[in-house]
C-alpha positions in Angstrom: 217.0 94.3 178.8 218.8 97.0 180.9 217.1 100.2 182.3 218.6 102.4 179.5 217.2 100.0 176.9 213.8 100.1 178.5 213.7 103.9 178.6 214.8 104.1 174.9 211.8 101.9 174.0 209.3 104.0 176.0 210.7 107.4 174.9 210.5 106.4 171.2 206.9 105.3 171.6 206.0 108.4 173.6 207.4 110.7 170.9 205.9 108.8 168.0 202.4 108.5 169.7 202.4 112.3 170.6 203.0 113.3 167.0 200.5 110.8 165.7 197.8 111.8 168.1 198.0 115.5 167.1 197.8 114.7 163.4 195.0 112.2 163.8 192.8 114.6 165.8 193.3 117.2 163.2 192.4 114.8 160.4 189.3 113.5 162.3 188.0 117.0 162.9 188.4 117.9 159.2 187.0 114.7 157.6 184.5 113.6 160.2 185.8 110.0 160.1 184.8 107.9 163.1 187.7 105.4 162.5 190.2 108.3 162.4 188.8 109.7 165.7 189.0 106.2 167.3 192.7 106.1 166.1 193.4 109.5 167.4 192.0 108.6 170.9 194.0 105.4 170.7 197.3 107.3 170.1 196.4 109.8 172.9 195.8 107.0 175.3 199.1 105.3 174.2 200.9 108.7 174.8 199.6 108.8 178.3 200.5 105.2 178.8 204.1 105.8 178.0 204.1 108.7 180.4 202.8 106.4 183.1 205.5 103.8 182.3 208.2 106.4 182.7 206.7 107.5 185.9 206.6 103.9 187.1 210.2 103.4 186.2 211.2 106.5 188.2 209.2 105.3 191.2 210.6 101.8 191.0 214.2 103.0 190.9 213.9 104.4 194.5 216.2 102.7 197.0 214.8 100.3 199.7 213.8 101.9 203.0 212.3 100.7 206.3 208.8 100.8 204.9 209.7 98.8 201.7 212.7 96.7 202.7 212.8 95.0 199.3 212.7 98.2 197.3 210.1 99.7 195.1 210.8 97.7 191.9 207.3 96.0 191.9 205.7 99.4 191.6 206.5 99.3 187.9 204.2 96.3 187.6 201.4 98.2 189.2 201.7 101.1 186.7 201.9 98.6 183.7 198.6 97.2 185.0 197.1 100.6 185.2 198.2 101.1 181.5 196.3 97.9 180.5 193.1 99.2 182.3 193.4 102.5 180.4 193.7 100.8 177.1 190.6 98.7 177.8 188.5 101.5 179.5 189.4 104.5 177.5 190.9 103.3 174.2 188.6 100.4 173.6 185.5 101.9 175.3 185.6 105.2 173.3 186.3 103.4 170.0 183.4 101.1 170.5 181.2 104.0 171.4 182.3 106.0 168.4 181.6 102.9 166.2 178.1 102.5 167.5 177.4 106.2 167.1 178.5 106.1 163.6 176.3 103.1 162.8 173.3 104.9 164.2 174.2 108.3 162.6 176.2 107.5 159.5 177.5 110.2 157.2 180.1 110.2 154.4 183.7 110.9 155.2 184.8 114.2 153.6 188.2 114.5 151.9 189.2 110.9 152.5 192.6 111.5 150.9 193.6 113.5 154.0 193.0 110.4 156.1 195.1 108.3 153.8 198.0 110.6 154.1 197.7 110.8 157.9 197.3 107.0 158.2 200.4 106.5 156.0 202.5 108.9 158.1 201.2 107.3 161.3 202.2 103.8 160.0 205.7 105.0 159.5 206.0 106.5 163.0 204.4 103.4 164.5 206.6 101.0 162.5 209.7 102.9 163.7 208.7 102.7 167.4 207.8 99.0 167.0 211.1 98.2 165.4 213.0 99.7 168.3 210.9 97.6 170.8 211.4 94.6 168.6 215.2 95.0 168.4 215.3 95.2 172.2 213.3 92.0 172.5 215.8 90.3 170.0 218.6 91.2 172.4 217.1 89.4 175.4 215.2 86.6 173.9 218.2 84.3 173.5 217.2 80.9 172.0 213.6 81.3 172.9 210.8 82.1 170.5 209.5 85.6 170.3 206.1 84.8 171.9 207.8 82.7 174.7 210.3 85.6 175.3 207.3 88.0 175.8 205.7 85.5 178.2 208.8 85.0 180.2 209.9 88.6 180.3 209.9 90.3 183.7 210.1 93.8 182.1 206.6 95.2 181.4 207.9 98.1 179.5 209.1 95.7 176.8 205.9 93.8 176.1 203.6 96.7 176.8 205.1 99.0 174.2 205.5 96.1 171.8 201.9 95.0 172.0 200.6 98.6 172.1 202.5 99.3 168.8 201.3 96.0 167.3 197.7 97.0 168.1 198.3 100.4 166.8 199.5 99.1 163.5 196.6 96.7 163.2 194.3 99.6 164.0 195.8 101.8 161.3 195.3 99.0 158.8 191.7 98.6 159.9 191.0 102.3 159.7 192.5 102.5 156.2 190.4 99.6 154.9 187.2 100.9 156.6 187.6 104.4 155.1 188.5 103.1 151.7 185.6 100.7 151.5 183.2 103.3 152.8 184.3 105.5 150.0 184.4 102.9 147.1 181.1 101.2 148.1 179.5 104.5 149.2 178.7 102.9 152.6 179.6 105.4 155.4 178.5 102.7 157.9 181.7 100.8 157.2 183.7 103.6 158.8 181.8 102.9 162.0 182.5 99.1 161.6 186.2 99.9 161.4 185.9 101.8 164.6 184.2 98.8 166.3 187.0 96.5 165.0 189.7 98.9 166.3 187.9 98.8 169.8 187.9 95.0 169.7 191.7 95.0 168.9 192.4 97.3 171.8 190.2 95.2 174.2 192.0 92.1 173.3 195.4 93.8 173.7 194.4 95.2 177.1 193.2 91.8 178.4 196.5 90.2 177.4 198.6 92.9 179.0 196.5 92.8 182.2 197.0 89.0 182.3 200.8 89.3 182.1 201.0 92.1 184.6 198.7 90.2 187.0 201.3 87.3 187.1 204.1 89.9 187.8 202.1 91.6 190.6 201.3 88.4 192.3 204.9 87.3 192.5 206.6 85.4 189.7 209.7 83.3 190.1 212.9 83.8 188.2 213.2 82.0 184.9 213.9 78.4 184.6 217.4 79.0 183.2 218.3 81.2 186.2 216.9 78.6 188.7 218.7 75.8 187.0 222.1 77.6 187.1 221.7 78.5 190.7 221.0 74.8 191.5 224.2 73.9 189.5 226.3 76.5 191.5 225.0 75.0 194.8 225.4 71.5 193.7 229.0 72.1 192.8 229.8 72.7 196.5 230.9 69.3 197.9 229.9 70.2 201.5 226.3 70.7 200.4 224.6 67.3 201.0 221.2 68.3 199.8 219.1 71.2 198.5 215.9 71.2 200.6 214.2 74.1 198.9 214.9 76.9 196.5 212.4 79.8 196.1 212.8 83.0 193.9 210.6 86.0 193.3 210.9 89.0 191.1 210.5 92.4 192.9 211.2 94.2 189.6 212.7 93.5 186.2 216.2 93.4 187.7 215.4 92.6 191.3 215.3 88.9 192.4 214.9 87.6 195.9 216.4 84.1 196.5 215.6 81.9 199.5 217.5 78.6 199.9 217.4 75.8 202.5 220.5 73.6 202.4 221.7 70.6 204.2 225.4 71.0 204.9 227.8 68.2 205.9 227.7 67.4 209.6 231.5 67.6 210.0 231.4 71.4 209.3 231.7 73.7 212.2 229.3 76.8 212.5 232.2 79.0 211.3 232.8 76.8 208.2 229.1 76.8 207.4 229.0 80.6 207.6 232.1 80.7 205.2 230.4 78.4 202.7 227.2 80.5 202.8 229.1 83.7 202.1 230.9 81.9 199.2 227.6 80.8 197.7 226.2 84.3 198.0 229.2 85.7 196.2 229.1 83.1 193.5 225.5 83.5 192.8 225.5 87.3 192.7 228.5 87.2 190.4 226.7 84.9 188.0 223.4 86.8 188.3 223.7 90.4 189.3 219.9 90.7 189.3 219.8 88.5 192.4 220.0 91.4 194.9 219.1 89.6 198.2 219.9 86.0 199.2 218.8 84.2 202.3 220.4 80.8 202.9 219.1 78.6 205.7 221.2 75.7 207.0 218.9 72.8 207.9 219.1 69.1 207.8 216.9 67.4 205.2 215.1 65.3 207.8 214.3 68.4 209.9 213.0 70.2 206.9 210.7 67.3 206.1 209.4 67.3 209.7 208.8 71.1 209.5 207.0 70.8 206.2 204.9 68.0 207.6 204.0 70.1 210.6 202.9 72.9 208.4 200.8 70.7 206.3 199.0 69.2 209.2 198.4 72.6 210.8 
């Protein structure tokens, strides 16, 4: 997904969550519903999260300098990780607290029809934002399944917004059921139970997002398809006798570092090797514009094996 697509997804979620948060807080204050208050806090946290993602995208777009020679793209992964922490600490934590408080001090929800109207409107807003994120996922998933595409995605804005909106829809359904059952069965405690369930949904969502962001922060390689195609491009060069090593790392959604060790034919002069290296760099960057930096090392396979052996023994 390109940068414009990422921003569109985040802005759509930001606008939707801001409107929903205001409406939910008003409804929670009027009706006294614990589940509605949890949902309002959830939407407020999501609004702040989208703001952090936009801030992270702006920071990540800065050009490389002498302090960060590979650029700032990886900073987006940091802010996505912060978002996961906020969902867990604030969203889930406050929802669980509100649920426990309602269990201990249960009281009937007044004017529940207002909650139903607000939840219905919120469902429309959330479904709209979710559909935008889902369409962007469909553009980039290719032949992969949806869950696999999320797992392999290097753009945290995509899966963060998608899972946030999914959690929000599940939370809305939970709040609706909790308020409805508390009214029909005259058991106000069920409103508190719904708040606890919403907290659990947010905690699970936060844990998954944190896990995905951890992988990006610690340095994930390019996808298998990208690596395989780079290997094919290298293998198509007749003067390349062997591929000693190929290492890739994402420094951002569209920033890939490539390190390659190649064994060139002995008959080539140093000038010819330099020419082949330049050609390989052009071919790879033409095929994969996201590969921004390439370092190609010319080394005999036997010498590479000796060097690796020395590293292992050391």
